[in-house]
Structures are given as structure tokens and as C-alpha cells.
C-alpha positions in Angstrom: -62.1 -90.2 -27.1 -60.8 -87.4 -29.4 -57.2 -88.1 -28.3 -57.7 -91.8 -28.8 -59.1 -91.4 -32.3 -56.2 -89.0 -33.1 -53.7 -91.6 -31.9 -55.3 -94.3 -34.0 -55.3 -92.1 -37.0 -51.6 -91.4 -36.6 -50.8 -95.1 -36.2 -52.7 -95.7 -39.4 -50.7 -93.0 -41.2 -47.5 -94.5 -39.8 -48.5 -97.9 -41.1 -49.2 -96.6 -44.5 -45.8 -94.8 -44.5 -43.9 -97.9 -43.2 -45.5 -100.0 -46.0 -44.1 -97.6 -48.6 -40.8 -97.1 -46.9 -37.7 -99.1 -48.0 -35.7 -98.1 -44.9 -33.7 -95.0 -44.5 -30.3 -96.7 -44.5 -30.8 -98.7 -47.6 -28.9 -101.8 -46.4 -26.3 -103.1 -44.0 -23.2 -103.5 -46.2 -22.2 -99.8 -46.2 -20.9 -100.3 -49.8 -23.6 -98.6 -51.8 -23.8 -94.9 -52.1 -25.9 -93.4 -49.3 -25.8 -96.7 -47.4 -24.3 -97.0 -43.9 -23.9 -100.0 -41.6 -27.1 -99.9 -39.5 -25.4 -101.0 -36.2 -22.9 -98.2 -36.6 -25.3 -95.4 -37.7 -27.5 -93.1 -35.6 -30.5 -91.8 -37.5 -32.1 -88.6 -36.1 -34.9 -86.3 -37.1 -36.9 -83.4 -35.9 -34.9 -80.2 -36.7 -34.9 -79.8 -40.5 -37.9 -79.2 -42.7 -36.0 -78.7 -45.9 -32.8 -79.9 -47.5 -29.6 -79.0 -45.7 -28.4 -75.7 -47.3 -25.7 -74.2 -45.1 -23.0 -75.2 -42.6 -22.3 -71.7 -41.3 -22.0 -71.8 -37.5 -22.6 -68.0 -37.3 -26.1 -68.5 -38.7 -27.3 -69.9 -35.5 -30.9 -70.2 -36.7 -30.5 -72.1 -39.9 -27.4 -74.2 -40.1 -27.6 -77.9 -40.9 -28.2 -80.0 -37.8 -24.8 -80.9 -36.2 -22.8 -78.0 -37.7 -22.3 -76.7 -34.2 -21.6 -79.5 -31.8 -20.5 -82.2 -34.3 -18.1 -79.9 -36.2 -17.7 -76.5 -34.6 -17.2 -76.3 -30.9 -17.5 -73.8 -28.1 -15.1 -72.8 -25.3 -17.4 -74.3 -22.7 -20.5 -76.4 -22.4 -23.3 -75.4 -20.1 -25.6 -78.1 -18.5 -29.0 -76.6 -17.6 -29.8 -79.7 -15.5 -26.9 -79.2 -13.1 -26.4 -75.4 -13.7 -22.7 -76.0 -14.3 -20.2 -74.9 -16.9 -17.7 -77.5 -18.2 -14.4 -76.5 -19.9 -14.5 -77.7 -23.5 -12.1 -76.1 -26.0 -11.1 -74.0 -23.1 -9.0 -75.3 -20.2 -10.2 -72.5 -18.0 -11.7 -69.0 -18.0 -11.8 -66.4 -15.3 -12.6 -62.8 -14.5 -9.2 -61.5 -13.5 -10.8 -58.1 -12.6 -14.3 -56.5 -12.8 -13.6 -55.6 -16.5 -11.2 -58.2 -17.7 -11.8 -61.9 -18.6 -9.1 -64.3 -19.6 -9.6 -67.7 -21.3 -7.0 -70.3 -21.9 -7.3 -73.0 -24.5 -6.4 -76.7 -23.9 -2.9 -77.5 -25.1 -2.5 -79.3 -28.4 -5.8 -78.7 -30.0 -6.0 -78.8 -33.8 -8.6 -78.1 -36.5 -9.6 -81.1 -38.6 -7.3 -79.9 -41.4 -4.3 -80.3 -39.0 -3.7 -76.6 -38.3 -3.3 -75.7 -34.6 -6.1 -74.0 -32.7 -4.7 -70.9 -31.0 -5.8 -67.7 -29.2 -5.7 -66.0 -32.6 -8.7 -68.0 -33.6 -10.5 -67.0 -30.4 -9.6 -63.3 -30.9 -10.8 -63.5 -34.5 -14.1 -65.1 -33.6 -14.9 -62.6 -30.9 -13.9 -59.7 -33.3 -16.4 -61.0 -35.9 -18.9 -59.2 -33.5 -17.7 -55.9 -35.0 -19.8 -56.8 -38.0 -23.3 -55.4 -37.6 -25.0 -58.5 -39.0 -23.3 -60.9 -36.7 -25.8 -62.1 -34.1 -23.5 -61.1 -31.1 -22.8 -57.6 -32.5 -24.6 -55.9 -29.6 -22.3 -57.6 -27.1 -19.3 -56.2 -28.9 -20.4 -52.7 -28.1 -19.3 -53.3 -24.6 -15.9 -54.7 -25.4 -12.9 -52.3 -25.6 -10.2 -54.7 -26.6 -9.4 -58.4 -27.4 -5.8 -59.6 -27.4 -3.9 -62.8 -27.6 -1.7 -62.9 -24.5 0.1 -66.0 -25.8 -0.7 -69.0 -28.1 -3.4 -70.3 -25.8 -4.6 -67.3 -23.7 -7.0 -64.6 -24.8 -7.7 -61.4 -22.8 -11.0 -59.6 -23.3 -11.3 -56.1 -21.7 -14.8 -54.7 -21.3 -15.6 -51.0 -21.3 -18.8 -52.0 -19.4 -18.9 -55.6 -18.3 -22.0 -57.5 -19.3 -21.5 -60.6 -17.2 -24.7 -62.4 -18.2 -24.2 -61.9 -21.9 -20.6 -63.0 -21.7 -21.5 -66.2 -19.7 -23.9 -67.0 -22.5 -21.4 -66.3 -25.2 -18.6 -68.6 -24.0 -20.9 -71.7 -24.3 -23.2 -70.7 -27.1 -20.9 -69.3 -29.8 -18.5 -71.7 -31.6 -14.9 -70.8 -32.4 -14.0 -70.7 -36.1 -10.6 -71.1 -37.8 -9.0 -67.7 -38.6 -6.9 -69.2 -41.4 -10.0 -70.2 -43.4 -12.4 -67.3 -42.4 -10.1 -64.2 -42.4 -10.7 -63.5 -46.1 -14.5 -63.8 -45.9 -16.6 -60.7 -46.5 -19.3 -59.8 -44.0 -21.9 -61.3 -46.4 -20.0 -64.6 -46.5 -19.6 -64.6 -42.7 -23.3 -64.1 -41.9 -25.0 -65.7 -44.9 -22.5 -67.8 -46.8 -23.2 -71.5 -47.1 -19.7 -72.5 -45.8 -19.7 -75.8 -47.7 -17.2 -78.4 -46.6 -16.9 -77.1 -43.1 -13.6 -77.5 -41.2 -14.0 -77.5 -37.4 -12.6 -79.2 -34.3 -15.3 -81.6 -33.2 -16.1 -85.3 -33.0 -17.6 -85.5 -36.5 -16.6 -84.6 -40.1 -18.8 -83.5 -43.0 -19.5 -86.7 -45.0 -22.2 -85.8 -47.5 -25.8 -84.4 -47.8 -28.8 -84.8 -50.1 -32.3 -83.4 -50.4 -33.5 -85.7 -47.6 -30.5 -86.0 -45.2 -27.4 -84.7 -43.6 -24.6 -87.2 -43.0 -21.7 -86.8 -40.6 -18.8 -89.3 -40.1 -16.9 -89.9 -36.9 -13.6 -88.0 -36.5 -11.2 -90.6 -35.2 -8.7 -87.9 -34.4 -11.0 -85.8 -32.2 -9.1 -84.2 -29.3 -11.9 -85.2 -26.8 -11.0 -88.8 -26.9 -7.7 -88.2 -25.1 -8.3 -85.0 -23.2 -11.9 -85.7 -22.0 -11.9 -89.5 -22.2 -15.0 -89.3 -24.4 -15.7 -91.4 -27.4 -18.8 -90.8 -29.5 -20.2 -94.2 -30.4 -21.9 -93.9 -33.8 -19.6 -94.0 -36.7 -22.2 -92.1 -38.8 -24.9 -89.7 -37.8 -27.7 -89.3 -40.4 -30.2 -86.5 -39.8 -33.3 -87.1 -41.9 -35.3 -84.1 -43.2 -38.8 -84.0 -41.9 -41.7 -84.5 -44.3 -44.4 -84.7 -41.5 -44.8 -85.7 -37.9 -46.7 -88.7 -39.1 -43.9 -89.8 -41.3 -41.4 -89.4 -38.4 -43.6 -91.5 -36.2 -43.7 -94.2 -38.9 -39.9 -94.3 -39.1 -39.5 -94.3 -35.4 -41.9 -97.3 -35.0 -40.1 -99.1 -37.7 -36.7 -98.6 -36.0 -35.5 -96.5 -39.0 -35.1 -93.5 -36.8 -33.3 -93.8 -33.5 -34.0 -90.3 -32.0 -36.9 -88.2 -33.1 -37.1 -84.6 -31.8 -40.4 -84.0 -33.5 -43.6 -83.3 -31.6 -45.5 -86.6 -31.7 -49.0 -86.4 -30.2 -50.0 -89.7 -28.5 -46.5 -90.6 -27.7 -47.4 -91.3 -24.1 -49.6 -94.3 -25.2 -46.8 -95.6 -27.4 -44.2 -95.5 -24.7 -46.5 -97.6 -22.6 -47.5 -99.9 -25.5 -44.4 -102.1 -25.9 -43.0 -100.4 -29.0 -39.4 -100.2 -27.7 -39.8 -96.5 -27.4 -38.5 -94.4 -24.5 -38.7 -90.8 -23.3 -36.7 -88.9 -20.6 -39.4 -89.4 -18.0 -41.3 -92.7 -18.0 -44.5 -91.0 -16.8 -46.1 -87.6 -17.3 -44.9 -85.1 -18.5 -42.5 -87.5 -20.3 -40.5 -84.6 -21.7 -38.1 -82.1 -20.2 -39.5 -78.5 -20.3 -37.5 -76.6 -23.0 -39.1 -73.2 -23.3 -42.3 -71.3 -22.3 -45.2 -70.9 -24.6 -46.7 -67.4 -24.3 -49.7 -65.6 -25.5 -48.4 -62.3 -26.7 -50.8 -59.3 -26.7 -50.0 -56.5 -29.0 -49.8 -53.6 -26.5 -50.1 -51.0 -29.2 -53.8 -51.9 -29.8 -56.8 -51.3 -27.6 -57.9 -52.9 -25.4 -54.6 -54.8 -25.2 -52.8 -51.6 -24.4 -54.6 -51.7 -21.0 -52.7 -53.7 -18.3 -56.0 -54.4 -16.5 -57.5 -56.0 -19.7 -54.3 -58.1 -20.1 -54.6 -59.2 -16.4 -58.2 -60.2 -17.0 -57.2 -62.2 -20.1 -54.4 -63.9 -18.1 -56.9 -65.0 -15.5 -59.4 -66.2 -18.1 -57.3 -68.9 -19.8 -57.8 -72.5 -18.6 -54.3 -73.7 -19.1 -55.0 -76.9 -17.2 -57.4 -77.9 -20.0 -54.7 -77.3 -22.6 -52.2 -79.4 -20.7 -54.6 -82.3 -20.1 -56.8 -82.3 -23.2 -54.7 -80.9 -26.0 -51.3 -82.3 -24.9 -52.4 -85.4 -23.0 -50.1 -84.3 -20.1 -46.9 -84.4 -22.1 -46.4 -80.7 -21.1 -46.6 -78.8 -17.8 -48.4 -75.7 -16.9 -46.0 -72.8 -16.6 -45.3 -70.7 -13.6 -47.1 -67.4 -13.6 -43.7 -65.8 -14.1 -43.1 -68.1 -17.1 -39.6 -68.9 -15.8 -38.5 -72.5 -16.5 -38.1 -75.0 -13.7 -34.3 -74.7 -14.0 -34.8 -71.1 -12.9 -36.9 -71.8 -9.9 -34.4 -70.3 -7.6 -35.0 -66.9 -9.2 -38.8 -66.9 -8.7 -40.0 -64.7 -5.9 -42.8 -66.9 -4.5 -44.2 -64.0 -2.3 -44.6 -61.8 -5.4 -46.3 -64.5 -7.3 -48.7 -65.2 -4.5 -49.5 -61.5 -4.2 -50.0 -60.5 -7.8 -49.7 -63.6 -10.0 -52.6 -64.6 -12.2 -54.5 -67.9 -11.8 -57.4 -69.4 -13.8 -60.6 -67.8 -12.4 -63.4 -67.0 -14.8 -65.4 -64.9 -12.3 -62.3 -63.2 -11.2 -61.4 -62.3 -14.7 -64.9 -60.9 -15.2 -64.6 -58.8 -12.1 -61.3 -57.3 -13.2 -62.9 -56.4 -16.5 -65.9 -54.8 -14.8 -63.7 -52.8 -12.4 -61.6 -51.5 -15.3 -64.7 -50.3 -17.2 -65.3 -53.1 -19.6 -69.0 -54.0 -19.5 -71.5 -55.9 -21.5 -73.7 -53.1 -22.8 -75.8 -55.0 -25.3 -76.5 -58.2 -23.3 -74.7 -60.6 -25.6 -72.5 -61.9 -22.8 -69.4 -60.2 -24.1 -67.8 -57.0 -22.9 -67.3 -53.9 -25.1 -64.5 -51.4 -25.0 -64.8 -48.5 -22.6 -66.2 -46.3 -25.4 -68.8 -48.9 -26.2 -67.2 -50.2 -29.4 -67.2 -54.0 -29.9 -64.2 -56.2 -29.0 -63.2 -58.9 -31.4 -59.6 -59.9 -31.0 -57.9 -62.3 -33.4 -55.5 -65.1 -32.1 -53.2 -66.3 -34.9 -51.5 -69.7 -34.8 -49.7 -71.3 -37.8 -51.7 -73.5 -40.0 -50.8 -77.2 -39.4 -49.4 -76.6 -35.9 -52.2 -78.8 -34.6 -51.3 -78.6 -30.9 -51.3 -74.7 -31.0 -54.4 -74.7 -33.2 -56.2 -76.8 -30.5 -54.8 -74.7 -27.7 -56.1 -71.6 -29.4 -59.6 -73.1 -29.4 -59.4 -73.6 -25.6 -58.2 -70.0 -25.2 -61.1 -68.8 -27.3 -63.6 -70.7 -25.2 -62.1 -69.7 -21.9 -62.0 -66.0 -22.8 -65.7 -66.2 -24.0 -66.7 -67.6 -20.6 -65.2 -64.5 -19.0 -66.8 -62.2 -21.5 -64.0 -61.6 -24.0 -64.5 -62.3 -27.7 -61.5 -63.8 -29.4 -61.6 -65.4 -32.9 -59.0 -68.0 -33.8 -57.3 -67.8 -37.2 -54.6 -70.1 -38.8 -52.5 -68.4 -41.5 -49.4 -70.0 -42.9 -46.4 -70.2 -40.7 -44.6 -67.6 -42.8 -47.5 -65.2 -42.5 -47.6 -65.5 -38.7 -43.9 -64.8 -38.7 -44.5 -61.6 -40.8 -47.3 -60.6 -38.5 -45.2 -61.1 -35.4 -42.3 -59.1 -36.7 -44.3 -56.3 -38.2 -46.8 -55.9 -35.3 -49.8 -56.6 -37.5 -51.6 -58.9 -35.0 -53.8 -58.8 -31.9 -52.7 -62.0 -30.2 -50.2 -64.7 -31.1 -48.5 -67.6 -29.4 -44.7 -67.7 -29.2 -42.1 -69.9 -27.5 -38.7 -68.4 -28.0 -35.8 -68.4 -25.6 -34.6 -71.8 -24.5 -32.9 -73.1 -21.4 -30.0 -70.8 -20.5 -27.5 -70.3 -17.8 -29.5 -67.3 -16.3 -32.9 -65.7 -17.0 -31.3 -62.6 -18.5 -32.0 -63.4 -22.1 -35.5 -64.4 -21.1 -36.2 -61.0 -19.6 -34.5 -59.4 -22.6 -37.1 -61.2 -24.7 -40.0 -59.8 -22.6 -38.8 -56.2 -22.1 -36.3 -55.5 -24.8 -36.1 -51.9 -26.0 -36.0 -49.9 -28.2 -39.1 -50.8 -30.3 -38.2 -51.0 -33.9 -40.4 -51.0 -37.0 -39.5 -54.7 -37.4 -39.1 -56.7 -34.1 -37.2 -59.8 -35.2 -35.9 -61.3 -31.9 -37.5 -59.7 -28.8 -40.6 -58.0 -27.3 -43.0 -58.9 -30.1 -45.8 -57.3 -28.1 -44.1 -53.9 -28.4 -44.5 -53.3 -24.7 -42.6 -50.1 -23.6 -41.4 -49.9 -20.0 -38.1 -48.2 -19.5 -37.9 -49.1 -15.8 -38.2 -52.8 -16.7 -35.6 -52.5 -19.5 -33.2 -50.7 -17.1 -33.7 -53.5 -14.6 -33.0 -56.1 -17.3 -29.7 -54.3 -18.2 -28.9 -54.2 -14.4 -29.3 -58.0 -14.4 -26.9 -58.2 -17.3 -24.4 -56.2 -15.3 -24.7 -58.5 -12.3 -22.1 -61.2 -11.9 -23.4 -64.7 -12.5 -22.1 -66.0 -9.2 -24.0 -63.2 -7.3 -27.2 -65.2 -6.7 -28.6 -62.7 -4.2 -28.1 -59.8 -6.6 -29.7 -61.7 -9.4 -32.6 -62.7 -7.3 -33.2 -59.1 -6.2 -33.4 -57.8 -9.7 -35.5 -60.7 -10.9 -38.0 -60.1 -8.1 -38.4 -56.5 -9.2 -38.9 -57.6 -12.8 -41.5 -60.2 -11.7 -43.5 -57.6 -9.9 -43.7 -55.5 -13.0 -44.3 -58.4 -15.3 -47.2 -59.9 -13.1 -48.8 -56.5 -12.7 -48.5 -55.4 -16.3 -48.7 -58.8 -18.0 -46.9 -57.8 -21.2 -46.9 -61.5 -22.1 -49.1 -64.2 -20.7 -47.2 -67.5 -19.9 -49.3 -70.6 -20.5 -47.3 -73.9 -20.6 -43.8 -75.2 -20.9 -43.1 -76.5 -24.4 -41.5 -79.9 -24.2 -38.0 -80.8 -25.3 -39.6 -83.3 -27.8 -37.5 -86.4 -27.6 -38.6 -89.9 -28.4 -36.0 -92.7 -28.9 -36.1 -96.3 -30.1 -34.1 -99.0 -28.3 -34.0 -101.3 -31.4 -30.5 -100.3 -32.5 -29.1 -98.1 -29.7 -29.7 -98.1 -26.0 -28.6 -96.2 -22.8 -30.5 -93.1 -23.8 -30.8 -90.1 -21.4 -33.3 -90.9 -18.7 -34.4 -89.5 -15.3 -34.8 -93.1 -14.2 -32.1 -95.0 -12.2 -28.6 -94.3 -13.2 -29.4 -93.4 -16.8 -27.3 -90.6 -18.4 -28.7 -87.2 -17.4 -28.0 -85.3 -20.7 -30.4 -83.4 -22.9 -31.8 -85.9 -25.4 -31.9 -83.6 -28.5 -30.2 -82.4 -31.6 -32.1 -79.1 -31.7 -29.8 -76.2 -32.6 -28.1 -74.7 -29.6 -28.4 -77.8 -27.5 -25.2 -79.7 -28.4 -23.3 -76.9 -26.4 -25.9 -77.4 -23.6 -24.3 -80.8 -23.1 -26.4 -82.9 -25.6 -23.2 -83.9 -27.5 -22.2 -86.1 -24.5 -25.3 -88.2 -25.1 -23.6 -89.7 -28.1 -20.7 -90.9 -25.9 -23.1 -92.8 -23.7 -25.0 -94.8 -26.3 -24.6 -98.5 -26.4 -25.5 -101.0 -29.2 -28.7 -102.8 -28.6 -28.4 -106.6 -28.0 -28.9 -108.4 -31.3 -31.0 -111.5 -31.7 -28.9 -114.5 -32.7 
């Protein structure tokens, strides 16, 4: 009943929004400022919560949607659904020895200002990693030289090859034009706005405003000839989010074609004749994008005790979160937390032996055996020294799905004898808590689909622990053996499946025994699309395109850009 009422409330909000909305395109003539022919324009939403402010592809956490993928491009694409790399700007790339990698660009590539793309651009982009504030600076510590062999070929020599990191780099990091970037300071490179971006991709910067980012098709894009790909929309307009309710209203009105917002109740709408579609036509509707974890602060008692963390992992009723909170639009995570695309790296025997499973009485038994007992008869255990336990679980205010999930976690833990109190500070406050370590428990869902689980384990076990943890190991769990194994995985060649599985198995045994983070569910690749203007969206059904249906940052180079080449105009009523 609660979910039904919530859906009705959202539909009511959508109706109010639609009544007040004049349409996001402003007309069909394309003559007025900010107006684009509706049948040639793709409207998207779901990634930006403020006005577009920078077009800097190096700032991979904040650039305007489309900066990478539409404008700047990578050497390769990687498709997580097929586990395959596809040459993109590169024609080929190979390890010519254990420590040397050579990559060759396609012939005849140009930047959108007409200048040729050469190996000098590749060398320059890689060497930006010498700057400490560039995100891939840590990888550059293992590179001894980068040289242009000829106009199209670049040779990278490693002092210590990091095969996993490099495989990620070649598809995740875009190439930038040396002739426009060589005079930039480090501050400009890593934090400059880079207005009027010049790249190589299928779209050009058109304009932007407080509520939108607009891209226009690049009719001279190299991919039309060399890949036989032609993106169909003449314009892509990404609308800045105001709320999930507003996004739903625009989607139902046909004013947004692709929404990458989280929209509760979408399952009912897909079944309700609203011309809406999702990747799967039935539960879970969405592809799994990342794992939502409960992160215990391992520097605080009793969360510094692996036995207590195991008890907590066994106490959480994740099925209730999946079914009641999300209405089955997400899936319960593997005990390892590894995404379904990484199933081949999961050691099923280790999971069966030491993996957690929802078991209230089992969680209580673990607590008792570890010395946590209810000494005052209130049904809740105390610390080993008799002091009370009252942990705080922080989720950002307004993140309604996580707020609801936190309530389930609180109730589940209480049934096993663990007292947890839910709190909902502002999103920025939770971020500060996470990075500073001033928390007991938080939820987090970083590290997306990748070509290997390396970056995933880097996130769980990364060392050293710094005063501010901004990217990895927010729980501040210190295990040198696990970190050494993670680095061993990094040094394993990506085509050595057996070697990777061996290391992953050892990491899983440590992870499932120690529970430095507690995997809960797979966060969905939120994707809802309207068939009112465009059709032939990505779908698991029939012969539909099997691309990732999203504009989230980092996903264009995971193959999502090819979705735009598959779109077809919807039949128009006569």
C-alpha cells in the first residue's frame, strides 16, 4: 500500500509540473533562440543537478554531460556487457613486451578545428599524469617513458607494468589536443572550465544555459566513414535536474526522451501504457551499475572487531530492501559485492564457506560467541566492557530510497540485538563525514562497471590511510596482505583469467572473513525512455540494441555513445 500511495503522489506531482510546463524545446520551428526541431532533438536528464559549469575532460567527476563521449574521445571503448574492447581513436594497441605497450591511431583523424590528431597528442595526454592533481597521476609513477614512434604510433614503457590500470586508462581517459592544451597551467588542466571545447567526437558544443547543455551534431565526425556509425539526433539537450518528480513529469509528457534519474514506481508506469520502456521489461527492469555497501568505520569500537562486522552483515534483511523499498527494480548483491559482469571472478566455494547470509539468530550467535551480550535485559547487546552500543547510520537527506533502506537496516539490526540509529544530514555533510572518517556507518556505491575487478578491490582495500580519504577505503580498514594482493592483481595481465581468479579468490576470503564493507544490493543503471519521439532504445528483448542506456559520466566510453547511432524516429500520426 505504501508503494502504491507513493506512486500516486509522484504522478500527482508530475501532473502539477506538466500543467505548469510549456515544453522543454519551446517549439518545432528551430528558429527561436533555445528552440530545436523536436523530431531532430534528443532530450536527456539525470546527471546534472546544477548549471553546466565546465567542459574539462580531465575533471572526470564534474564535467558537463557529454563532454567526454560527445566531444572528447578515448583510444578504445569497453563494453561491460560483452567484456570486449573496441578500437576507437586507436586502430590497434598491443603489449609488444612485458613492459612495453604500443598504440596506433587510425589514419586521417582530425580535431574539430581541422588540426590532425597525432601521436604527439597521445604522448601529451599521458604525460599530463606527471601533474600531481591529475586523476591518473598514480599510474604515471609506473611509467618510465612515453614516445612518439611516428605520427600515429605511441610507445609507452613501464618501469613496473600495471596491466589492470592501463587497460582501464585506454578506454576511460580521453585524448586532448596538445596544440590547445600545452600552454595550460596545472591549475587550468585540472580545474579550468575549458569553455568552447575542441575535441574529435560526434557532437560540437552549441550553447548552454542555467537549465541545459546543448550539443550539435558534427557532420564531419570521423566515425561516419571509419566506423560506419551515424548518430541520429541533430541536437542533444541535457536538462538540469530540479527533482526526480519534475523529471518524471517531463518524461510522461514526452518532453524528455531519456531519463537517467532514479524514479520510484517506474515499474508500474512501464506496465501502464505510458509509452515508457526500460532495458528489461520485467524485474529488475534496470541493469546493475554498481554495488551499494554499508561501510563500517573500522577505527571505532565495536566496528573495529571483524566478528561484530560479520554479525552485522548477517543481520541485514536485504531482500526486504529489494522488495519493499525498491519494488524489485534492484537486485540483491552477491556476498562478495562483485557485479554480475564479474561473476567469472567469484569463487563460489569460498562464498559458500564463509559468506554472510541473512540470519537473525545466526547474527545473534556470532555476537554472543564474540563476547557481546545483553547485560541489562533490554534486548540489545553491549560492548565487551559493558558500555552501551548506539551506532549512527548516516544517509543523505532527500535520498528517499537510501533513507528507507536505512530504516530496514535499523530494524533488522535491532532484531539481532544491535542498536543503530538512522540520521539524515545534508548530502554535503555526509560527504564530509565519509572523507574525514567522522561516522559510524554510511552507505556508499562508488566504482562502476569496469573491465576487471581491480579498481573495485582498490576501493575496498586501498592503502595508505590518509587524513582525508577522498576516493577509496572510506572505512579505513588496514590490511597490508589484502592491499598487496590487490597490487598483485594490478600486475596480472588482463588476458590471464586463471591468474586473476586466483588472486580474486584470496581477496574474497579475506573480505568475507573480515567484512571491511558489507555489500547490500546492486544499484540500478537508472534508465527510463519514452517512445514518443525516438524508438529502438537499448533492450534485452528480441534483437534490440545491447548498449548501456545512459548518459552518466564515464559510460559513453563504455559503449553508450553507440546507442545514439541506433535510435530511430518514432512514427508520426498523420
